[in-house]
C-alpha positions, -999 to 999 in steps of 0.1 A, spaced: -100 -68 519 -90 -97 545 -52 -94 530 -54 -56 534 -65 -60 570 -35 -84 579 -8 -67 557 -16 -30 559 15 -22 545 10 -42 511 0 -24 481 -31 -40 470 -26 -27 433 8 -42 430 -7 -76 444 -34 -76 418 -17 -61 388 23 -66 397 25 -29 389 41 -5 413 59 -10 446 52 -39 469 48 -18 498 24 12 504 42 47 507 33 70 535 43 105 541 63 112 570 82 146 578 82 156 541 99 122 536 82 94 516 91 59 532 76 27 531 51 17 558 64 -9 578 48 -31 605 59 -33 638 73 -66 635 92 -58 604 106 -27 623 119 -49 650 133 -73 629 153 -45 610 164 -31 646 176 -65 656 195 -71 621 211 -35 627 224 -43 660 235 -77 647 254 -59 619 270 -35 643 283 -61 668 298 -80 636 314 -49 621 329 -44 657 342 -81 659 358 -75 624 376 -44 636 388 -63 667 399 -91 647 416 -69 621 437 -53 648 445 -90 662 457 -100 625 477 -69 624 494 -76 657 502 -112 644 515 -100 614 541 -77 634 548 -107 655 557 -128 622 580 -102 610 599 -99 641 603 -136 644 611 -140 610 641 -111 615 651 -131 648 653 -162 627 674 -148 602 698 -134 628 702 -168 645 707 -184 611 735 -160 603 753 -168 638 751 -204 631 765 -200 596 794 -180 611 799 -205 638 799 -234 612 823 -215 592 848 -208 621 848 -246 630 857 -255 596 885 -231 596 897 -237 631 
């Protein structure tokens, strides 16, 4: 009974027999949902916020990565043009 008082969401049948779900279910608005303690709900909300922040950071880093990839392509093109001009200049010096 003390365990039930401390953990009201815990399914005592599960604890004793190992059968069924660990958490009791309560009916709310015609939807069956596990009963959660205030501490658990606060923890889950905190984790949801953390996930949202991390997803936003991933989106930001993805955009930055895309910008850097574009810069790399442009620099490679520029490097190719410089190398071709250097080849042309070296060839003209050999001829001249």
